[in-house]
PDB file of N, CA, C and O in Angstrom:
ATOM      1  N   MET A   1      89.238 106.898 111.112  1.00  0.00           N
ATOM      2  CA  MET A   1      90.087 105.891 111.727  1.00  0.00           C
ATOM      3  C   MET A   1      91.319 106.573 112.316  1.00  0.00           C
ATOM      4  O   MET A   1      91.851 107.530 111.754  1.00  0.00           O
ATOM      5  N   ASN A   2      91.743 106.069 113.428  1.00  0.00           N
ATOM      6  CA  ASN A   2      92.915 106.577 114.113  1.00  0.00           C
ATOM      7  C   ASN A   2      94.160 106.272 113.277  1.00  0.00           C
ATOM      8  O   ASN A   2      94.359 105.123 112.882  1.00  0.00           O
ATOM      9  N   PRO A   3      95.011 107.284 112.994  1.00  0.00           N
ATOM     10  CA  PRO A   3      96.207 107.030 112.170  1.00  0.00           C
ATOM     11  C   PRO A   3      97.153 106.010 112.801  1.00  0.00           C
ATOM     12  O   PRO A   3      97.816 105.259 112.084  1.00  0.00           O
ATOM     13  N   GLY A   4      97.222 105.974 114.117  1.00  0.00           N
ATOM     14  CA  GLY A   4      98.088 104.990 114.780  1.00  0.00           C
ATOM     15  C   GLY A   4      97.623 103.566 114.538  1.00  0.00           C
ATOM     16  O   GLY A   4      98.430 102.678 114.264  1.00  0.00           O
ATOM     17  N   ARG A   5      96.318 103.352 114.641  1.00  0.00           N
ATOM     18  CA  ARG A   5      95.769 102.015 114.369  1.00  0.00           C
ATOM     19  C   ARG A   5      96.009 101.605 112.926  1.00  0.00           C
ATOM     20  O   ARG A   5      96.338 100.455 112.636  1.00  0.00           O
ATOM     21  N   PHE A   6      95.840 102.564 112.030  1.00  0.00           N
ATOM     22  CA  PHE A   6      96.043 102.277 110.612  1.00  0.00           C
ATOM     23  C   PHE A   6      97.486 101.851 110.356  1.00  0.00           C
ATOM     24  O   PHE A   6      97.720 100.862 109.663  1.00  0.00           O
ATOM     25  N   LEU A   7      98.454 102.581 110.905  1.00  0.00           N
ATOM     26  CA  LEU A   7      99.862 102.241 110.687  1.00  0.00           C
ATOM     27  C   LEU A   7     100.222 100.894 111.314  1.00  0.00           C
ATOM     28  O   LEU A   7     101.002 100.131 110.743  1.00  0.00           O
ATOM     29  N   ILE A   8      99.658 100.604 112.479  1.00  0.00           N
ATOM     30  CA  ILE A   8      99.904  99.298 113.100  1.00  0.00           C
ATOM     31  C   ILE A   8      99.319  98.185 112.241  1.00  0.00           C
ATOM     32  O   ILE A   8      99.951  97.142 112.067  1.00  0.00           O
ATOM     33  N   SER A   9      98.125  98.392 111.701  1.00  0.00           N
ATOM     34  CA  SER A   9      97.489  97.382 110.842  1.00  0.00           C
ATOM     35  C   SER A   9      98.303  97.144 109.583  1.00  0.00           C
ATOM     36  O   SER A   9      98.504  95.998 109.182  1.00  0.00           O
ATOM     37  N   VAL A  10      98.770  98.211 108.958  1.00  0.00           N
ATOM     38  CA  VAL A  10      99.584  98.070 107.742  1.00  0.00           C
ATOM     39  C   VAL A  10     100.900  97.380 108.079  1.00  0.00           C
ATOM     40  O   VAL A  10     101.367  96.534 107.316  1.00  0.00           O
ATOM     41  N   GLY A  11     101.504  97.734 109.216  1.00  0.00           N
ATOM     42  CA  GLY A  11     102.756  97.099 109.629  1.00  0.00           C
ATOM     43  C   GLY A  11     102.594  95.608 109.877  1.00  0.00           C
ATOM     44  O   GLY A  11     103.437  94.811 109.465  1.00  0.00           O
ATOM     45  N   LEU A  12     101.515  95.231 110.549  1.00  0.00           N
ATOM     46  CA  LEU A  12     101.265  93.808 110.791  1.00  0.00           C
ATOM     47  C   LEU A  12     101.028  93.053 109.489  1.00  0.00           C
ATOM     48  O   LEU A  12     101.473  91.917 109.329  1.00  0.00           O
ATOM     49  N   PHE A  13     100.319  93.701 108.555  1.00  0.00           N
ATOM     50  CA  PHE A  13     100.089  93.073 107.259  1.00  0.00           C
ATOM     51  C   PHE A  13     101.408  92.868 106.517  1.00  0.00           C
ATOM     52  O   PHE A  13     101.617  91.817 105.911  1.00  0.00           O
ATOM     53  N   LEU A  14     102.297  93.855 106.558  1.00  0.00           N
ATOM     54  CA  LEU A  14     103.582  93.722 105.875  1.00  0.00           C
ATOM     55  C   LEU A  14     104.447  92.645 106.515  1.00  0.00           C
ATOM     56  O   LEU A  14     105.164  91.932 105.814  1.00  0.00           O
ATOM     57  N   ILE A  15     104.390  92.519 107.836  1.00  0.00           N
ATOM     58  CA  ILE A  15     105.132  91.451 108.514  1.00  0.00           C
ATOM     59  C   ILE A  15     104.593  90.091 108.081  1.00  0.00           C
ATOM     60  O   ILE A  15     105.369  89.180 107.790  1.00  0.00           O
ATOM     61  N   LEU A  16     103.275  89.948 108.036  1.00  0.00           N
ATOM     62  CA  LEU A  16     102.661  88.700 107.597  1.00  0.00           C
ATOM     63  C   LEU A  16     103.024  88.385 106.149  1.00  0.00           C
ATOM     64  O   LEU A  16     103.320  87.238 105.815  1.00  0.00           O
ATOM     65  N   LEU A  17     103.002  89.389 105.304  1.00  0.00           N
ATOM     66  CA  LEU A  17     103.374  89.195 103.903  1.00  0.00           C
ATOM     67  C   LEU A  17     104.836  88.774 103.784  1.00  0.00           C
ATOM     68  O   LEU A  17     105.161  87.906 102.973  1.00  0.00           O
ATOM     69  N   GLY A  18     105.715  89.369 104.574  1.00  0.00           N
ATOM     70  CA  GLY A  18     107.126  88.989 104.568  1.00  0.00           C
ATOM     71  C   GLY A  18     107.341  87.556 105.016  1.00  0.00           C
ATOM     72  O   GLY A  18     108.160  86.835 104.444  1.00  0.00           O
ATOM     73  N   LEU A  19     106.604  87.141 106.044  1.00  0.00           N
ATOM     74  CA  LEU A  19     106.708  85.748 106.498  1.00  0.00           C
ATOM     75  C   LEU A  19     106.213  84.775 105.439  1.00  0.00           C
ATOM     76  O   LEU A  19     106.793  83.705 105.259  1.00  0.00           O
ATOM     77  N   LEU A  20     105.141  85.142 104.735  1.00  0.00           N
ATOM     78  CA  LEU A  20     104.650  84.285 103.658  1.00  0.00           C
ATOM     79  C   LEU A  20     105.686  84.155 102.546  1.00  0.00           C
ATOM     80  O   LEU A  20     105.879  83.068 102.000  1.00  0.00           O
ATOM     81  N   PHE A  21     106.351  85.257 102.209  1.00  0.00           N
ATOM     82  CA  PHE A  21     107.402  85.194 101.189  1.00  0.00           C
ATOM     83  C   PHE A  21     108.534  84.293 101.639  1.00  0.00           C
ATOM     84  O   PHE A  21     109.050  83.507 100.843  1.00  0.00           O
ATOM     85  N   LEU A  22     108.931  84.391 102.901  1.00  0.00           N
ATOM     86  CA  LEU A  22     110.015  83.540 103.395  1.00  0.00           C
ATOM     87  C   LEU A  22     109.631  82.066 103.379  1.00  0.00           C
ATOM     88  O   LEU A  22     110.460  81.207 103.076  1.00  0.00           O
ATOM     89  N   LEU A  23     108.378  81.774 103.704  1.00  0.00           N
ATOM     90  CA  LEU A  23     107.951  80.376 103.779  1.00  0.00           C
ATOM     91  C   LEU A  23     107.744  79.754 102.403  1.00  0.00           C
ATOM     92  O   LEU A  23     108.113  78.599 102.187  1.00  0.00           O
ATOM     93  N   PHE A  24     107.163  80.500 101.474  1.00  0.00           N
ATOM     94  CA  PHE A  24     106.744  79.891 100.221  1.00  0.00           C
ATOM     95  C   PHE A  24     107.699  80.096  99.057  1.00  0.00           C
ATOM     96  O   PHE A  24     107.703  79.284  98.132  1.00  0.00           O
ATOM     97  N   PHE A  25     108.496  81.134  99.066  1.00  0.00           N
ATOM     98  CA  PHE A  25     109.315  81.400  97.882  1.00  0.00           C
ATOM     99  C   PHE A  25     110.758  80.965  98.044  1.00  0.00           C
ATOM    100  O   PHE A  25     111.450  80.780  97.043  1.00  0.00           O
ATOM    101  N   ARG A  26     111.233  80.795  99.262  1.00  0.00           N
ATOM    102  CA  ARG A  26     112.550  80.230  99.549  1.00  0.00           C
ATOM    103  C   ARG A  26     113.676  80.858  98.729  1.00  0.00           C
ATOM    104  O   ARG A  26     114.534  80.140  98.215  1.00  0.00           O
ATOM    105  N   GLY A  27     113.687  82.165  98.602  1.00  0.00           N
ATOM    106  CA  GLY A  27     114.780  82.864  97.945  1.00  0.00           C
ATOM    107  C   GLY A  27     114.668  82.970  96.449  1.00  0.00           C
ATOM    108  O   GLY A  27     115.455  83.693  95.837  1.00  0.00           O
ATOM    109  N   GLU A  28     113.734  82.290  95.829  1.00  0.00           N
ATOM    110  CA  GLU A  28     113.625  82.389  94.378  1.00  0.00           C
ATOM    111  C   GLU A  28     112.712  83.528  93.949  1.00  0.00           C
ATOM    112  O   GLU A  28     112.652  83.861  92.765  1.00  0.00           O
ATOM    113  N   GLY A  29     112.009  84.119  94.884  1.00  0.00           N
ATOM    114  CA  GLY A  29     111.150  85.258  94.575  1.00  0.00           C
ATOM    115  C   GLY A  29     109.858  84.825  93.921  1.00  0.00           C
ATOM    116  O   GLY A  29     109.707  83.672  93.517  1.00  0.00           O
ATOM    117  N   PRO A  30     108.928  85.755  93.821  1.00  0.00           N
ATOM    118  CA  PRO A  30     107.682  85.419  93.142  1.00  0.00           C
ATOM    119  C   PRO A  30     107.952  85.123  91.672  1.00  0.00           C
ATOM    120  O   PRO A  30     108.976  85.536  91.127  1.00  0.00           O
ATOM    121  N   GLY A  31     107.071  84.440  91.062  1.00  0.00           N
ATOM    122  CA  GLY A  31     107.283  84.077  89.671  1.00  0.00           C
ATOM    123  C   GLY A  31     107.221  82.581  89.463  1.00  0.00           C
ATOM    124  O   GLY A  31     107.345  82.100  88.336  1.00  0.00           O
ATOM    125  N   ARG A  32     107.033  81.856  90.518  1.00  0.00           N
ATOM    126  CA  ARG A  32     106.921  80.403  90.425  1.00  0.00           C
ATOM    127  C   ARG A  32     105.521  79.934  90.787  1.00  0.00           C
ATOM    128  O   ARG A  32     105.307  78.738  90.986  1.00  0.00           O
ATOM    129  N   LEU A  33     104.581  80.835  90.874  1.00  0.00           N
ATOM    130  CA  LEU A  33     103.204  80.466  91.171  1.00  0.00           C
ATOM    131  C   LEU A  33     102.525  79.937  89.911  1.00  0.00           C
ATOM    132  O   LEU A  33     102.987  80.209  88.803  1.00  0.00           O
ATOM    133  N   PRO A  34     101.435  79.185  90.065  1.00  0.00           N
ATOM    134  CA  PRO A  34     100.698  78.754  88.880  1.00  0.00           C
ATOM    135  C   PRO A  34     100.228  79.975  88.085  1.00  0.00           C
ATOM    136  O   PRO A  34      99.896  81.002  88.677  1.00  0.00           O
ATOM    137  N   PHE A  35     100.196  79.880  86.814  1.00  0.00           N
ATOM    138  CA  PHE A  35      99.796  80.914  85.860  1.00  0.00           C
ATOM    139  C   PHE A  35     100.828  82.029  85.698  1.00  0.00           C
ATOM    140  O   PHE A  35     100.572  82.993  84.977  1.00  0.00           O
ATOM    141  N   ASP A  36     101.988  81.923  86.349  1.00  0.00           N
ATOM    142  CA  ASP A  36     103.078  82.837  86.054  1.00  0.00           C
ATOM    143  C   ASP A  36     103.821  82.277  84.846  1.00  0.00           C
ATOM    144  O   ASP A  36     104.145  81.091  84.792  1.00  0.00           O
ATOM    145  N   VAL A  37     104.080  83.140  83.896  1.00  0.00           N
ATOM    146  CA  VAL A  37     104.672  82.701  82.633  1.00  0.00           C
ATOM    147  C   VAL A  37     106.071  83.293  82.504  1.00  0.00           C
ATOM    148  O   VAL A  37     106.268  84.491  82.702  1.00  0.00           O
ATOM    149  N   VAL A  38     107.040  82.440  82.170  1.00  0.00           N
ATOM    150  CA  VAL A  38     108.401  82.890  81.890  1.00  0.00           C
ATOM    151  C   VAL A  38     108.733  82.430  80.483  1.00  0.00           C
ATOM    152  O   VAL A  38     108.693  81.239  80.177  1.00  0.00           O
ATOM    153  N   ILE A  39     109.061  83.394  79.628  1.00  0.00           N
ATOM    154  CA  ILE A  39     109.428  83.092  78.245  1.00  0.00           C
ATOM    155  C   ILE A  39     110.910  83.415  78.084  1.00  0.00           C
ATOM    156  O   ILE A  39     111.329  84.557  78.278  1.00  0.00           O
ATOM    157  N   SER A  40     111.701  82.404  77.727  1.00  0.00           N
ATOM    158  CA  SER A  40     113.140  82.589  77.538  1.00  0.00           C
ATOM    159  C   SER A  40     113.504  82.250  76.103  1.00  0.00           C
ATOM    160  O   SER A  40     113.128  81.204  75.573  1.00  0.00           O
ATOM    161  N   LYS A  41     114.240  83.153  75.495  1.00  0.00           N
ATOM    162  CA  LYS A  41     114.745  82.902  74.151  1.00  0.00           C
ATOM    163  C   LYS A  41     116.109  83.575  74.044  1.00  0.00           C
ATOM    164  O   LYS A  41     116.208  84.800  73.979  1.00  0.00           O
ATOM    165  N   GLY A  42     117.152  82.760  74.027  1.00  0.00           N
ATOM    166  CA  GLY A  42     118.489  83.324  73.984  1.00  0.00           C
ATOM    167  C   GLY A  42     118.808  84.080  75.263  1.00  0.00           C
ATOM    168  O   GLY A  42     118.697  83.536  76.362  1.00  0.00           O
ATOM    169  N   ASN A  43     119.204  85.339  75.113  1.00  0.00           N
ATOM    170  CA  ASN A  43     119.531  86.171  76.265  1.00  0.00           C
ATOM    171  C   ASN A  43     118.349  86.978  76.778  1.00  0.00           C
ATOM    172  O   ASN A  43     118.514  87.808  77.673  1.00  0.00           O
ATOM    173  N   ILE A  44     117.165  86.753  76.234  1.00  0.00           N
ATOM    174  CA  ILE A  44     115.990  87.544  76.590  1.00  0.00           C
ATOM    175  C   ILE A  44     115.052  86.705  77.439  1.00  0.00           C
ATOM    176  O   ILE A  44     114.740  85.566  77.092  1.00  0.00           O
ATOM    177  N   ARG A  45     114.601  87.276  78.560  1.00  0.00           N
ATOM    178  CA  ARG A  45     113.606  86.631  79.408  1.00  0.00           C
ATOM    179  C   ARG A  45     112.459  87.604  79.620  1.00  0.00           C
ATOM    180  O   ARG A  45     112.668  88.781  79.912  1.00  0.00           O
ATOM    181  N   ILE A  46     111.263  87.101  79.472  1.00  0.00           N
ATOM    182  CA  ILE A  46     110.062  87.899  79.702  1.00  0.00           C
ATOM    183  C   ILE A  46     109.263  87.207  80.794  1.00  0.00           C
ATOM    184  O   ILE A  46     108.955  86.019  80.697  1.00  0.00           O
ATOM    185  N   TYR A  47     108.929  87.967  81.842  1.00  0.00           N
ATOM    186  CA  TYR A  47     108.148  87.447  82.961  1.00  0.00           C
ATOM    187  C   TYR A  47     106.758  88.068  82.906  1.00  0.00           C
ATOM    188  O   TYR A  47     106.614  89.287  82.809  1.00  0.00           O
ATOM    189  N   ILE A  48     105.738  87.217  82.968  1.00  0.00           N
ATOM    190  CA  ILE A  48     104.358  87.680  83.027  1.00  0.00           C
ATOM    191  C   ILE A  48     103.765  87.071  84.298  1.00  0.00           C
ATOM    192  O   ILE A  48     103.536  85.863  84.371  1.00  0.00           O
ATOM    193  N   PHE A  49     103.519  87.923  85.298  1.00  0.00           N
ATOM    194  CA  PHE A  49     103.122  87.475  86.624  1.00  0.00           C
ATOM    195  C   PHE A  49     101.608  87.461  86.773  1.00  0.00           C
ATOM    196  O   PHE A  49     101.062  88.291  87.499  1.00  0.00           O
ATOM    197  N   LEU A  50     100.923  86.552  86.117  1.00  0.00           N
ATOM    198  CA  LEU A  50      99.469  86.486  86.235  1.00  0.00           C
ATOM    199  C   LEU A  50      99.045  85.940  87.597  1.00  0.00           C
ATOM    200  O   LEU A  50      98.194  86.534  88.258  1.00  0.00           O
ATOM    201  N   GLY A  51      99.614  84.838  88.020  1.00  0.00           N
ATOM    202  CA  GLY A  51      99.259  84.245  89.307  1.00  0.00           C
ATOM    203  C   GLY A  51      99.632  85.142  90.474  1.00  0.00           C
ATOM    204  O   GLY A  51      98.874  85.265  91.436  1.00  0.00           O
ATOM    205  N   THR A  52     100.798  85.771  90.391  1.00  0.00           N
ATOM    206  CA  THR A  52     101.237  86.673  91.446  1.00  0.00           C
ATOM    207  C   THR A  52     100.328  87.878  91.552  1.00  0.00           C
ATOM    208  O   THR A  52      99.996  88.305  92.657  1.00  0.00           O
ATOM    209  N   SER A  53      99.916  88.436  90.416  1.00  0.00           N
ATOM    210  CA  SER A  53      99.055  89.616  90.458  1.00  0.00           C
ATOM    211  C   SER A  53      97.667  89.277  90.991  1.00  0.00           C
ATOM    212  O   SER A  53      97.058  90.097  91.679  1.00  0.00           O
ATOM    213  N   VAL A  54      97.158  88.094  90.689  1.00  0.00           N
ATOM    214  CA  VAL A  54      95.859  87.685  91.245  1.00  0.00           C
ATOM    215  C   VAL A  54      95.971  87.494  92.749  1.00  0.00           C
ATOM    216  O   VAL A  54      95.091  87.932  93.490  1.00  0.00           O
ATOM    217  N   LEU A  55      97.038  86.849  93.217  1.00  0.00           N
ATOM    218  CA  LEU A  55      97.245  86.655  94.648  1.00  0.00           C
ATOM    219  C   LEU A  55      97.399  87.985  95.368  1.00  0.00           C
ATOM    220  O   LEU A  55      96.810  88.186  96.430  1.00  0.00           O
ATOM    221  N   LEU A  56      98.179  88.888  94.808  1.00  0.00           N
ATOM    222  CA  LEU A  56      98.367  90.205  95.402  1.00  0.00           C
ATOM    223  C   LEU A  56      97.055  90.980  95.445  1.00  0.00           C
ATOM    224  O   LEU A  56      96.769  91.661  96.430  1.00  0.00           O
ATOM    225  N   SER A  57      96.270  90.882  94.402  1.00  0.00           N
ATOM    226  CA  SER A  57      94.977  91.554  94.367  1.00  0.00           C
ATOM    227  C   SER A  57      94.052  91.024  95.462  1.00  0.00           C
ATOM    228  O   SER A  57      93.373  91.801  96.133  1.00  0.00           O
ATOM    229  N   LEU A  58      94.025  89.710  95.641  1.00  0.00           N
ATOM    230  CA  LEU A  58      93.195  89.128  96.703  1.00  0.00           C
ATOM    231  C   LEU A  58      93.650  89.568  98.095  1.00  0.00           C
ATOM    232  O   LEU A  58      92.826  89.900  98.947  1.00  0.00           O
ATOM    233  N   LEU A  59      94.962  89.568  98.319  1.00  0.00           N
ATOM    234  CA  LEU A  59      95.484  89.980  99.620  1.00  0.00           C
ATOM    235  C   LEU A  59      95.192  91.446  99.910  1.00  0.00           C
ATOM    236  O   LEU A  59      94.804  91.787 101.027  1.00  0.00           O
ATOM    237  N   LEU A  60      95.372  92.315  98.922  1.00  0.00           N
ATOM    238  CA  LEU A  60      95.093  93.730  99.123  1.00  0.00           C
ATOM    239  C   LEU A  60      93.607  93.996  99.314  1.00  0.00           C
ATOM    240  O   LEU A  60      93.226  94.856 100.109  1.00  0.00           O
ATOM    241  N   THR A  61      92.762  93.260  98.588  1.00  0.00           N
ATOM    242  CA  THR A  61      91.318  93.400  98.780  1.00  0.00           C
ATOM    243  C   THR A  61      90.927  93.006 100.192  1.00  0.00           C
ATOM    244  O   THR A  61      90.123  93.690 100.826  1.00  0.00           O
ATOM    245  N   LEU A  62      91.484  91.915 100.692  1.00  0.00           N
ATOM    246  CA  LEU A  62      91.215  91.480 102.061  1.00  0.00           C
ATOM    247  C   LEU A  62      91.711  92.514 103.066  1.00  0.00           C
ATOM    248  O   LEU A  62      91.006  92.827 104.026  1.00  0.00           O
ATOM    249  N   LEU A  63      92.917  93.050 102.860  1.00  0.00           N
ATOM    250  CA  LEU A  63      93.460  94.060 103.760  1.00  0.00           C
ATOM    251  C   LEU A  63      92.568  95.301 103.803  1.00  0.00           C
ATOM    252  O   LEU A  63      92.243  95.792 104.884  1.00  0.00           O
ATOM    253  N   PHE A  64      92.174  95.806 102.647  1.00  0.00           N
ATOM    254  CA  PHE A  64      91.361  97.017 102.620  1.00  0.00           C
ATOM    255  C   PHE A  64      89.970  96.770 103.192  1.00  0.00           C
ATOM    256  O   PHE A  64      89.381  97.666 103.796  1.00  0.00           O
ATOM    257  N   HIS A  65      89.447  95.577 103.010  1.00  0.00           N
ATOM    258  CA  HIS A  65      88.150  95.248 103.607  1.00  0.00           C
ATOM    259  C   HIS A  65      88.243  95.243 105.136  1.00  0.00           C
ATOM    260  O   HIS A  65      87.361  95.760 105.821  1.00  0.00           O
ATOM    261  N   ILE A  66      89.322  94.651 105.661  1.00  0.00           N
ATOM    262  CA  ILE A  66      89.512  94.620 107.112  1.00  0.00           C
ATOM    263  C   ILE A  66      89.699  96.035 107.652  1.00  0.00           C
ATOM    264  O   ILE A  66      89.113  96.392 108.674  1.00  0.00           O
ATOM    265  N   LEU A  67      90.511  96.838 106.973  1.00  0.00           N
ATOM    266  CA  LEU A  67      90.739  98.206 107.432  1.00  0.00           C
ATOM    267  C   LEU A  67      89.453  99.028 107.353  1.00  0.00           C
ATOM    268  O   LEU A  67      89.193  99.846 108.236  1.00  0.00           O
ATOM    269  N   TYR A  68      88.664  98.829 106.333  1.00  0.00           N
ATOM    270  CA  TYR A  68      87.395  99.547 106.198  1.00  0.00           C
ATOM    271  C   TYR A  68      86.434  99.151 107.317  1.00  0.00           C
ATOM    272  O   TYR A  68      85.752  99.998 107.893  1.00  0.00           O
ATOM    273  N   THR A  69      86.390  97.856 107.613  1.00  0.00           N
ATOM    274  CA  THR A  69      85.511  97.366 108.675  1.00  0.00           C
ATOM    275  C   THR A  69      85.956  97.903 110.036  1.00  0.00           C
ATOM    276  O   THR A  69      85.118  98.292 110.849  1.00  0.00           O
ATOM    277  N   LEU A  70      87.248  97.928 110.288  1.00  0.00           N
ATOM    278  CA  LEU A  70      87.761  98.467 111.552  1.00  0.00           C
ATOM    279  C   LEU A  70      87.517  99.974 111.653  1.00  0.00           C
ATOM    280  O   LEU A  70      87.283 100.494 112.744  1.00  0.00           O
ATOM    281  N   GLY A  71      87.571 100.668 110.529  1.00  0.00           N
ATOM    282  CA  GLY A  71      87.376 102.106 110.517  1.00  0.00           C
ATOM    283  C   GLY A  71      85.942 102.526 110.772  1.00  0.00           C
ATOM    284  O   GLY A  71      85.699 103.635 111.248  1.00  0.00           O
ATOM    285  N   ARG A  72      84.988 101.659 110.462  1.00  0.00           N
ATOM    286  CA  ARG A  72      83.581 101.997 110.666  1.00  0.00           C
ATOM    287  C   ARG A  72      83.152 101.834 112.105  1.00  0.00           C
ATOM    288  O   ARG A  72      82.108 102.360 112.491  1.00  0.00           O
ATOM    289  N   LYS A  73      83.921 101.121 112.917  1.00  0.00           N
ATOM    290  CA  LYS A  73      83.516 100.875 114.317  1.00  0.00           C
ATOM    291  C   LYS A  73      83.853 102.032 115.202  1.00  0.00           C
ATOM    292  O   LYS A  73      83.583 101.992 116.402  1.00  0.00           O
TER     293      LYS A  73
END
């Protein structure tokens, strides 16, 4: 695969990901998705990002599949 095409593809993906963060998280950041767990007790907070990690895994799998498909042509 051409390195220029690869960098453009990664750049477009990052722009799309940034727009999704702006639209859906509204400044509160990830951690408010379903299956994300926040445990607070006193001054201690524990964040377990199950929903975020599943979403990120799906997005990265889709990105790598697209890049692999483009690279084979």
